[in-house]
Biopython code that builds the backbone (N, CA, C, O; Angstrom):
import numpy as np
from Bio.PDB.StructureBuilder import StructureBuilder

atoms = [
    (1, "MET", "N", (104.119, 71.784, 125.894)),
    (1, "MET", "CA", (105.261, 71.990, 125.022)),
    (1, "MET", "C", (104.812, 72.129, 123.558)),
    (1, "MET", "O", (105.291, 73.000, 122.832)),
    (2, "ALA", "N", (103.897, 71.265, 123.147)),
    (2, "ALA", "CA", (103.408, 71.315, 121.768)),
    (2, "ALA", "C", (102.673, 72.630, 121.509)),
    (2, "ALA", "O", (102.783, 73.205, 120.427)),
    (3, "ALA", "N", (101.924, 73.101, 122.504)),
    (3, "ALA", "CA", (101.200, 74.367, 122.339)),
    (3, "ALA", "C", (102.185, 75.528, 122.182)),
    (3, "ALA", "O", (101.940, 76.447, 121.400)),
    (4, "GLY", "N", (103.282, 75.490, 122.910)),
    (4, "GLY", "CA", (104.307, 76.535, 122.798)),
    (4, "GLY", "C", (104.944, 76.527, 121.420)),
    (4, "GLY", "O", (105.199, 77.583, 120.840)),
    (5, "LEU", "N", (105.202, 75.329, 120.893)),
    (5, "LEU", "CA", (105.793, 75.210, 119.562)),
    (5, "LEU", "C", (104.833, 75.749, 118.499)),
    (5, "LEU", "O", (105.255, 76.446, 117.576)),
    (6, "VAL", "N", (103.553, 75.429, 118.627)),
    (6, "VAL", "CA", (102.553, 75.927, 117.686)),
    (6, "VAL", "C", (102.483, 77.450, 117.759)),
    (6, "VAL", "O", (102.381, 78.120, 116.731)),
    (7, "LEU", "N", (102.537, 77.992, 118.961)),
    (7, "LEU", "CA", (102.500, 79.443, 119.131)),
    (7, "LEU", "C", (103.708, 80.107, 118.479)),
    (7, "LEU", "O", (103.568, 81.141, 117.825)),
    (8, "VAL", "N", (104.884, 79.527, 118.652)),
    (8, "VAL", "CA", (106.098, 80.068, 118.033)),
    (8, "VAL", "C", (105.999, 79.986, 116.513)),
    (8, "VAL", "O", (106.375, 80.930, 115.818)),
    (9, "LEU", "N", (105.502, 78.881, 115.995)),
    (9, "LEU", "CA", (105.349, 78.736, 114.550)),
    (9, "LEU", "C", (104.345, 79.740, 113.987)),
    (9, "LEU", "O", (104.581, 80.320, 112.927)),
    (10, "LEU", "N", (103.238, 79.948, 114.679)),
    (10, "LEU", "CA", (102.254, 80.930, 114.217)),
    (10, "LEU", "C", (102.822, 82.345, 114.249)),
    (10, "LEU", "O", (102.590, 83.125, 113.325)),
    (11, "ALA", "N", (103.554, 82.680, 115.289)),
    (11, "ALA", "CA", (104.169, 84.010, 115.376)),
    (11, "ALA", "C", (105.198, 84.189, 114.263)),
    (11, "ALA", "O", (105.275, 85.259, 113.658)),
    (12, "GLY", "N", (105.980, 83.163, 113.990)),
    (12, "GLY", "CA", (106.961, 83.224, 112.907)),
    (12, "GLY", "C", (106.301, 83.385, 111.551)),
    (12, "GLY", "O", (106.770, 84.153, 110.711)),
    (13, "TYR", "N", (105.218, 82.666, 111.338)),
    (13, "TYR", "CA", (104.489, 82.782, 110.077)),
    (13, "TYR", "C", (103.908, 84.184, 109.918)),
    (13, "TYR", "O", (103.992, 84.775, 108.842)),
    (14, "TRP", "N", (103.319, 84.716, 110.990)),
    (14, "TRP", "CA", (102.769, 86.074, 110.935)),
    (14, "TRP", "C", (103.865, 87.079, 110.612)),
    (14, "TRP", "O", (103.664, 87.946, 109.761)),
    (15, "TRP", "N", (105.019, 86.986, 111.269)),
    (15, "TRP", "CA", (106.131, 87.909, 111.034)),
    (15, "TRP", "C", (106.614, 87.793, 109.584)),
    (15, "TRP", "O", (106.891, 88.804, 108.938)),
    (16, "TRP", "N", (106.713, 86.570, 109.078)),
    (16, "TRP", "CA", (107.149, 86.352, 107.701)),
    (16, "TRP", "C", (106.161, 86.984, 106.724)),
    (16, "TRP", "O", (106.591, 87.617, 105.759)),
    (17, "GLN", "N", (104.859, 86.835, 106.938)),
    (17, "GLN", "CA", (103.844, 87.430, 106.071)),
    (17, "GLN", "C", (103.924, 88.952, 106.109)),
    (17, "GLN", "O", (103.794, 89.603, 105.073)),
    (18, "GLN", "N", (104.137, 89.525, 107.291)),
    (18, "GLN", "CA", (104.230, 90.977, 107.413)),
    (18, "GLN", "C", (105.433, 91.516, 106.654)),
    (18, "GLN", "O", (105.358, 92.583, 106.045)),
    (19, "SER", "N", (106.532, 90.789, 106.686)),
    (19, "SER", "CA", (107.738, 91.255, 106.001)),
    (19, "SER", "C", (107.587, 91.182, 104.483)),
    (19, "SER", "O", (108.320, 91.856, 103.760)),
    (20, "ARG", "N", (106.659, 90.385, 103.997)),
    (20, "ARG", "CA", (106.440, 90.255, 102.558)),
    (20, "ARG", "C", (105.473, 91.302, 102.031)),
    (20, "ARG", "O", (105.402, 91.511, 100.820)),
    (21, "GLN", "N", (104.731, 91.959, 102.901)),
    (21, "GLN", "CA", (103.769, 92.970, 102.475)),
    (21, "GLN", "C", (104.510, 94.206, 101.971)),
    (21, "GLN", "O", (105.493, 94.622, 102.584)),
    (22, "PRO", "N", (104.061, 94.795, 100.875)),
    (22, "PRO", "CA", (104.700, 96.032, 100.408)),
    (22, "PRO", "C", (104.399, 97.176, 101.373)),
    (22, "PRO", "O", (103.348, 97.207, 102.013)),
    (23, "THR", "N", (105.332, 98.107, 101.464)),
    (23, "THR", "CA", (105.121, 99.285, 102.296)),
    (23, "THR", "C", (104.088, 100.170, 101.615)),
    (23, "THR", "O", (104.263, 100.570, 100.464)),
    (24, "LEU", "N", (103.022, 100.471, 102.326)),
    (24, "LEU", "CA", (101.979, 101.306, 101.745)),
    (24, "LEU", "C", (102.415, 102.760, 101.760)),
    (24, "LEU", "O", (102.830, 103.293, 102.789)),
    (25, "ARG", "N", (102.313, 103.384, 100.609)),
    (25, "ARG", "CA", (102.687, 104.786, 100.476)),
    (25, "ARG", "C", (101.452, 105.573, 100.055)),
    (25, "ARG", "O", (100.664, 105.134, 99.218)),
    (26, "SER", "N", (101.311, 106.718, 100.645)),
    (26, "SER", "CA", (100.226, 107.628, 100.296)),
    (26, "SER", "C", (100.803, 108.798, 99.517)),
    (26, "SER", "O", (102.019, 108.986, 99.466)),
    (27, "MET", "N", (99.925, 109.577, 98.917)),
    (27, "MET", "CA", (100.377, 110.719, 98.129)),
    (27, "MET", "C", (99.557, 111.944, 98.518)),
    (27, "MET", "O", (98.351, 111.855, 98.747)),
    (28, "THR", "N", (100.229, 113.077, 98.587)),
    (28, "THR", "CA", (99.559, 114.338, 98.881)),
    (28, "THR", "C", (100.265, 115.458, 98.132)),
    (28, "THR", "O", (101.397, 115.298, 97.678)),
    (29, "GLU", "N", (99.589, 116.588, 98.009)),
    (29, "GLU", "CA", (100.223, 117.725, 97.343)),
    (29, "GLU", "C", (101.264, 118.336, 98.267)),
    (29, "GLU", "O", (101.159, 118.256, 99.491)),
    (30, "GLY", "N", (102.259, 118.942, 97.662)),
    (30, "GLY", "CA", (103.306, 119.599, 98.430)),
    (30, "GLY", "C", (103.441, 121.055, 98.034)),
    (30, "GLY", "O", (103.051, 121.453, 96.936)),
    (31, "THR", "N", (103.994, 121.842, 98.934)),
    (31, "THR", "CA", (104.250, 123.258, 98.684)),
    (31, "THR", "C", (105.752, 123.482, 98.691)),
    (31, "THR", "O", (106.420, 123.215, 99.690)),
    (32, "VAL", "N", (106.281, 123.968, 97.584)),
    (32, "VAL", "CA", (107.718, 124.226, 97.494)),
    (32, "VAL", "C", (108.041, 125.430, 98.371)),
    (32, "VAL", "O", (107.502, 126.519, 98.175)),
    (33, "THR", "N", (108.931, 125.219, 99.342)),
    (33, "THR", "CA", (109.316, 126.312, 100.241)),
    (33, "THR", "C", (110.666, 126.901, 99.873)),
    (33, "THR", "O", (110.962, 128.042, 100.228)),
    (34, "SER", "N", (111.495, 126.132, 99.159)),
    (34, "SER", "CA", (112.751, 126.691, 98.652)),
    (34, "SER", "C", (113.215, 125.863, 97.467)),
    (34, "SER", "O", (112.914, 124.674, 97.360)),
    (35, "ARG", "N", (113.952, 126.515, 96.583)),
    (35, "ARG", "CA", (114.508, 125.826, 95.418)),
    (35, "ARG", "C", (115.871, 126.424, 95.117)),
    (35, "ARG", "O", (116.096, 127.623, 95.283)),
    (36, "ALA", "N", (116.775, 125.562, 94.670)),
    (36, "ALA", "CA", (118.123, 126.009, 94.315)),
    (36, "ALA", "C", (118.553, 125.256, 93.067)),
    (36, "ALA", "O", (118.440, 124.032, 93.004)),
    (37, "ALA", "N", (119.046, 125.985, 92.076)),
    (37, "ALA", "CA", (119.508, 125.369, 90.833)),
    (37, "ALA", "C", (120.772, 124.569, 91.094)),
    (37, "ALA", "O", (121.651, 124.986, 91.849)),
    (38, "ASP", "N", (120.843, 123.405, 90.450)),
    (38, "ASP", "CA", (122.010, 122.526, 90.558)),
    (38, "ASP", "C", (122.228, 121.900, 89.186)),
    (38, "ASP", "O", (121.880, 120.739, 88.972)),
    (39, "GLY", "N", (122.803, 122.661, 88.252)),
    (39, "GLY", "CA", (122.965, 122.182, 86.880)),
    (39, "GLY", "C", (121.607, 122.082, 86.209)),
    (39, "GLY", "O", (120.858, 123.058, 86.160)),
    (40, "ASP", "N", (121.287, 120.892, 85.688)),
    (40, "ASP", "CA", (119.995, 120.659, 85.047)),
    (40, "ASP", "C", (118.908, 120.300, 86.053)),
    (40, "ASP", "O", (117.757, 120.089, 85.672)),
    (41, "ASN", "N", (119.260, 120.229, 87.321)),
    (41, "ASN", "CA", (118.317, 119.843, 88.367)),
    (41, "ASN", "C", (117.983, 121.017, 89.268)),
    (41, "ASN", "O", (118.650, 122.051, 89.257)),
    (42, "LEU", "N", (116.934, 120.824, 90.042)),
    (42, "LEU", "CA", (116.581, 121.758, 91.103)),
    (42, "LEU", "C", (116.578, 120.991, 92.416)),
    (42, "LEU", "O", (116.011, 119.902, 92.505)),
    (43, "ALA", "N", (117.204, 121.554, 93.421)),
    (43, "ALA", "CA", (117.110, 121.008, 94.773)),
    (43, "ALA", "C", (115.916, 121.693, 95.424)),
    (43, "ALA", "O", (115.911, 122.913, 95.590)),
    (44, "LEU", "N", (114.909, 120.914, 95.791)),
    (44, "LEU", "CA", (113.676, 121.470, 96.346)),
    (44, "LEU", "C", (113.520, 121.093, 97.810)),
    (44, "LEU", "O", (113.918, 120.010, 98.237)),
    (45, "GLN", "N", (112.941, 121.997, 98.558)),
    (45, "GLN", "CA", (112.471, 121.694, 99.903)),
    (45, "GLN", "C", (110.960, 121.872, 99.840)),
    (45, "GLN", "O", (110.465, 122.920, 99.423)),
    (46, "VAL", "N", (110.234, 120.845, 100.257)),
    (46, "VAL", "CA", (108.783, 120.819, 100.088)),
    (46, "VAL", "C", (108.116, 120.545, 101.432)),
    (46, "VAL", "O", (108.544, 119.668, 102.182)),
    (47, "ARG", "N", (107.064, 121.303, 101.727)),
    (47, "ARG", "CA", (106.278, 121.111, 102.941)),
    (47, "ARG", "C", (104.979, 120.406, 102.558)),
    (47, "ARG", "O", (104.385, 120.701, 101.521)),
    (48, "PHE", "N", (104.540, 119.468, 103.409)),
    (48, "PHE", "CA", (103.283, 118.768, 103.162)),
    (48, "PHE", "C", (102.631, 118.393, 104.485)),
    (48, "PHE", "O", (103.291, 118.341, 105.524)),
    (49, "ARG", "N", (101.331, 118.132, 104.434)),
    (49, "ARG", "CA", (100.597, 117.710, 105.629)),
    (49, "ARG", "C", (100.242, 116.241, 105.501)),
    (49, "ARG", "O", (99.777, 115.783, 104.457)),
    (50, "ALA", "N", (100.474, 115.511, 106.589)),
    (50, "ALA", "CA", (100.117, 114.094, 106.642)),
    (50, "ALA", "C", (99.935, 113.708, 108.101)),
    (50, "ALA", "O", (100.692, 114.144, 108.968)),
    (51, "GLY", "N", (98.943, 112.903, 108.360)),
    (51, "GLY", "CA", (98.724, 112.440, 109.720)),
    (51, "GLY", "C", (98.428, 113.563, 110.703)),
    (51, "GLY", "O", (98.728, 113.434, 111.890)),
    (52, "GLY", "N", (97.846, 114.661, 110.232)),
    (52, "GLY", "CA", (97.474, 115.756, 111.109)),
    (52, "GLY", "C", (98.598, 116.705, 111.467)),
    (52, "GLY", "O", (98.408, 117.596, 112.296)),
    (53, "SER", "N", (99.764, 116.536, 110.864)),
    (53, "SER", "CA", (100.871, 117.452, 111.153)),
    (53, "SER", "C", (101.612, 117.803, 109.863)),
    (53, "SER", "O", (101.407, 117.183, 108.820)),
    (54, "THR", "N", (102.470, 118.805, 109.960)),
    (54, "THR", "CA", (103.226, 119.287, 108.810)),
    (54, "THR", "C", (104.610, 118.660, 108.802)),
    (54, "THR", "O", (105.257, 118.548, 109.843)),
    (55, "HIS", "N", (105.056, 118.253, 107.626)),
    (55, "HIS", "CA", (106.362, 117.613, 107.454)),
    (55, "HIS", "C", (107.106, 118.306, 106.319)),
    (55, "HIS", "O", (106.509, 119.029, 105.520)),
    (56, "THR", "N", (108.407, 118.079, 106.257)),
    (56, "THR", "CA", (109.240, 118.649, 105.201)),
    (56, "THR", "C", (110.075, 117.544, 104.580)),
    (56, "THR", "O", (110.566, 116.657, 105.278)),
    (57, "VAL", "N", (110.232, 117.602, 103.262)),
    (57, "VAL", "CA", (111.070, 116.647, 102.543)),
    (57, "VAL", "C", (111.926, 117.429, 101.553)),
    (57, "VAL", "O", (111.505, 118.457, 101.024)),
    (58, "GLU", "N", (113.123, 116.928, 101.316)),
    (58, "GLU", "CA", (114.019, 117.534, 100.332)),
    (58, "GLU", "C", (114.291, 116.525, 99.230)),
    (58, "GLU", "O", (114.348, 115.321, 99.477)),
    (59, "GLY", "N", (114.458, 117.022, 98.020)),
    (59, "GLY", "CA", (114.761, 116.142, 96.902)),
    (59, "GLY", "C", (115.168, 116.934, 95.679)),
    (59, "GLY", "O", (115.093, 118.163, 95.662)),
    (60, "ARG", "N", (115.605, 116.208, 94.647)),
    (60, "ARG", "CA", (116.033, 116.829, 93.396)),
    (60, "ARG", "C", (115.087, 116.395, 92.282)),
    (60, "ARG", "O", (114.641, 115.249, 92.224)),
    (61, "VAL", "N", (114.796, 117.352, 91.399)),
    (61, "VAL", "CA", (113.981, 117.074, 90.220)),
    (61, "VAL", "C", (114.641, 117.725, 89.019)),
    (61, "VAL", "O", (115.441, 118.649, 89.164)),
    (62, "ASP", "N", (114.304, 117.243, 87.839)),
    (62, "ASP", "CA", (114.791, 117.845, 86.606)),
    (62, "ASP", "C", (114.156, 119.228, 86.451)),
    (62, "ASP", "O", (112.935, 119.366, 86.528)),
    (63, "LYS", "N", (114.982, 120.244, 86.236)),
    (63, "LYS", "CA", (114.503, 121.629, 86.178)),
    (63, "LYS", "C", (113.501, 121.832, 85.043)),
    (63, "LYS", "O", (112.449, 122.436, 85.254)),
    (64, "ASP", "N", (113.809, 121.338, 83.844)),
    (64, "ASP", "CA", (112.906, 121.521, 82.704)),
    (64, "ASP", "C", (111.576, 120.801, 82.926)),
    (64, "ASP", "O", (110.516, 121.347, 82.622)),
    (65, "ALA", "N", (111.629, 119.580, 83.454)),
    (65, "ALA", "CA", (110.399, 118.825, 83.714)),
    (65, "ALA", "C", (109.549, 119.527, 84.772)),
    (65, "ALA", "O", (108.325, 119.580, 84.653)),
    (66, "PHE", "N", (110.188, 120.058, 85.793)),
    (66, "PHE", "CA", (109.480, 120.777, 86.855)),
    (66, "PHE", "C", (108.732, 121.976, 86.281)),
    (66, "PHE", "O", (107.559, 122.187, 86.590)),
    (67, "GLU", "N", (109.406, 122.751, 85.455)),
    (67, "GLU", "CA", (108.770, 123.934, 84.872)),
    (67, "GLU", "C", (107.698, 123.542, 83.858)),
    (67, "GLU", "O", (106.635, 124.161, 83.812)),
    (68, "TRP", "N", (107.969, 122.516, 83.042)),
    (68, "TRP", "CA", (107.016, 122.068, 82.027)),
    (68, "TRP", "C", (105.735, 121.528, 82.666)),
    (68, "TRP", "O", (104.653, 121.661, 82.095)),
    (69, "GLN", "N", (105.854, 120.921, 83.844)),
    (69, "GLN", "CA", (104.699, 120.328, 84.521)),
    (69, "GLN", "C", (104.037, 121.306, 85.498)),
    (69, "GLN", "O", (103.328, 120.891, 86.415)),
    (70, "GLY", "N", (104.272, 122.591, 85.296)),
    (70, "GLY", "CA", (103.553, 123.599, 86.061)),
    (70, "GLY", "C", (104.156, 123.948, 87.406)),
    (70, "GLY", "O", (103.491, 124.563, 88.240)),
    (71, "SER", "N", (105.399, 123.567, 87.632)),
    (71, "SER", "CA", (106.083, 123.844, 88.903)),
    (71, "SER", "C", (105.307, 123.299, 90.097)),
    (71, "SER", "O", (105.299, 123.899, 91.172)),
    (72, "GLU", "N", (104.659, 122.160, 89.897)),
    (72, "GLU", "CA", (103.913, 121.496, 90.964)),
    (72, "GLU", "C", (104.661, 120.250, 91.396)),
    (72, "GLU", "O", (105.353, 119.624, 90.593)),
    (73, "VAL", "N", (104.525, 119.890, 92.657)),
    (73, "VAL", "CA", (105.109, 118.645, 93.153)),
    (73, "VAL", "C", (104.079, 117.916, 94.008)),
    (73, "VAL", "O", (103.191, 118.518, 94.612)),
    (74, "TRP", "N", (104.233, 116.619, 94.032)),
    (74, "TRP", "CA", (103.473, 115.753, 94.915)),
    (74, "TRP", "C", (104.471, 115.061, 95.821)),
    (74, "TRP", "O", (105.656, 114.968, 95.499)),
    (75, "VAL", "N", (103.997, 114.584, 96.938)),
    (75, "VAL", "CA", (104.861, 113.907, 97.899)),
    (75, "VAL", "C", (104.320, 112.506, 98.135)),
    (75, "VAL", "O", (103.139, 112.329, 98.434)),
    (76, "CYS", "N", (105.191, 111.513, 97.999)),
    (76, "CYS", "CA", (104.868, 110.142, 98.365)),
    (76, "CYS", "C", (105.463, 109.907, 99.750)),
    (76, "CYS", "O", (106.636, 110.198, 99.982)),
    (77, "TYR", "N", (104.658, 109.382, 100.666)),
    (77, "TYR", "CA", (105.161, 109.145, 102.017)),
    (77, "TYR", "C", (104.627, 107.824, 102.551)),
    (77, "TYR", "O", (103.560, 107.355, 102.156)),
    (78, "VAL", "N", (105.395, 107.245, 103.454)),
    (78, "VAL", "CA", (104.985, 105.999, 104.097)),
    (78, "VAL", "C", (103.854, 106.337, 105.063)),
    (78, "VAL", "O", (104.003, 107.212, 105.917)),
    (79, "THR", "N", (102.739, 105.653, 104.932)),
    (79, "THR", "CA", (101.556, 105.964, 105.714)),
    (79, "THR", "C", (101.837, 105.931, 107.215)),
    (79, "THR", "O", (101.357, 106.791, 107.953)),
    (80, "ASP", "N", (102.603, 104.953, 107.666)),
    (80, "ASP", "CA", (102.905, 104.827, 109.094)),
    (80, "ASP", "C", (104.019, 105.750, 109.555)),
    (80, "ASP", "O", (104.195, 105.937, 110.759)),
    (81, "ASP", "N", (104.783, 106.337, 108.627)),
    (81, "ASP", "CA", (105.913, 107.205, 108.981)),
    (81, "ASP", "C", (106.052, 108.309, 107.936)),
    (81, "ASP", "O", (106.865, 108.186, 107.020)),
    (82, "PRO", "N", (105.271, 109.390, 108.056)),
    (82, "PRO", "CA", (105.299, 110.452, 107.044)),
    (82, "PRO", "C", (106.658, 111.117, 106.866)),
    (82, "PRO", "O", (106.881, 111.785, 105.856)),
    (83, "ASP", "N", (107.569, 110.951, 107.817)),
    (83, "ASP", "CA", (108.900, 111.533, 107.642)),
    (83, "ASP", "C", (109.710, 110.787, 106.584)),
    (83, "ASP", "O", (110.724, 111.298, 106.106)),
    (84, "GLU", "N", (109.274, 109.591, 106.217)),
    (84, "GLU", "CA", (109.917, 108.836, 105.135)),
    (84, "GLU", "C", (109.166, 109.177, 103.848)),
    (84, "GLU", "O", (108.178, 108.531, 103.501)),
    (85, "ALA", "N", (109.653, 110.201, 103.149)),
    (85, "ALA", "CA", (108.917, 110.742, 102.007)),
    (85, "ALA", "C", (109.849, 111.030, 100.840)),
    (85, "ALA", "O", (111.056, 111.199, 101.012)),
    (86, "THR", "N", (109.259, 111.082, 99.645)),
    (86, "THR", "CA", (109.989, 111.449, 98.435)),
    (86, "THR", "C", (109.123, 112.403, 97.619)),
    (86, "THR", "O", (107.900, 112.438, 97.758)),
    (87, "ILE", "N", (109.788, 113.173, 96.766)),
    (87, "ILE", "CA", (109.098, 114.125, 95.898)),
    (87, "ILE", "C", (108.853, 113.473, 94.540)),
    (87, "ILE", "O", (109.707, 112.746, 94.032)),
    (88, "ARG", "N", (107.688, 113.734, 93.956)),
    (88, "ARG", "CA", (107.414, 113.285, 92.595)),
    (88, "ARG", "C", (106.751, 114.417, 91.834)),
    (88, "ARG", "O", (106.052, 115.249, 92.412)),
    (89, "LEU", "N", (106.978, 114.437, 90.536)),
    (89, "LEU", "CA", (106.328, 115.403, 89.659)),
    (89, "LEU", "C", (105.017, 114.805, 89.161)),
    (89, "LEU", "O", (104.845, 113.587, 89.218)),
    (90, "PRO", "N", (104.086, 115.628, 88.675)),
    (90, "PRO", "CA", (102.779, 115.118, 88.265)),
    (90, "PRO", "C", (102.816, 113.976, 87.244)),
    (90, "PRO", "O", (101.949, 113.103, 87.288)),
    (91, "TYR", "N", (103.791, 113.953, 86.326)),
    (91, "TYR", "CA", (103.836, 112.899, 85.311)),
    (91, "TYR", "C", (104.747, 111.738, 85.696)),
    (91, "TYR", "O", (104.938, 110.823, 84.895)),
    (92, "ASP", "N", (105.312, 111.753, 86.898)),
    (92, "ASP", "CA", (106.114, 110.625, 87.377)),
    (92, "ASP", "C", (105.189, 109.455, 87.704)),
    (92, "ASP", "O", (103.984, 109.651, 87.863)),
    (93, "PRO", "N", (105.742, 108.227, 87.808)),
    (93, "PRO", "CA", (104.908, 107.085, 88.196)),
    (93, "PRO", "C", (104.259, 107.318, 89.562)),
    (93, "PRO", "O", (104.806, 108.025, 90.408)),
    (94, "LEU", "N", (103.097, 106.720, 89.760)),
    (94, "LEU", "CA", (102.408, 106.854, 91.039)),
    (94, "LEU", "C", (103.251, 106.269, 92.169)),
    (94, "LEU", "O", (104.204, 105.527, 91.927)),
    (95, "CYS", "N", (102.897, 106.604, 93.382)),
    (95, "CYS", "CA", (103.719, 106.265, 94.550)),
    (95, "CYS", "C", (103.954, 104.770, 94.739)),
    (95, "CYS", "O", (105.071, 104.367, 95.062)),
    (96, "ASN", "N", (102.945, 103.951, 94.550)),
    (96, "ASN", "CA", (103.089, 102.524, 94.824)),
    (96, "ASN", "C", (103.459, 101.718, 93.590)),
    (96, "ASN", "O", (103.435, 100.487, 93.626)),
    (97, "VAL", "N", (103.799, 102.392, 92.501)),
    (97, "VAL", "CA", (104.179, 101.725, 91.259)),
    (97, "VAL", "C", (105.690, 101.766, 91.133)),
    (97, "VAL", "O", (106.305, 102.823, 91.273)),
    (98, "LYS", "N", (106.279, 100.625, 90.870)),
    (98, "LYS", "CA", (107.743, 100.564, 90.717)),
    (98, "LYS", "C", (108.087, 100.540, 89.254)),
    (98, "LYS", "O", (109.265, 100.489, 88.897)),
]
sb = StructureBuilder()
sb.init_structure("model")
sb.init_model(0)
sb.init_chain("A")
sb.init_seg("    ")
for serial, (resi, resn, name, xyz) in enumerate(atoms, 1):
    if name == "N":
        sb.init_residue(resn, " ", resi, " ")
    sb.init_atom(name, np.array(xyz, "f"), 0.0, 1.0, " ", f" {name:<3s}", serial, name[0])
structure = sb.get_structure()
């Protein structure tokens, strides 16, 4: 019985530690496949490669900033789930910085 309780406590501690870890995000270059003006913003669709396959993400960026920064985009994605991704411009904060 005591061994079972210790096992449950260790599993609970491990789960608690895992939930406290920040989600690791990676960054890669993206290719804009479509853009649509939306006031001062651009709605972008961006293709990127991660984990050996191609993924697509959609997002909005400031039109002037996008053009000023060379019309380039980077993609931040969750390492374990590349479909969970966001678009960032070159001068935006890095992926793991809040």
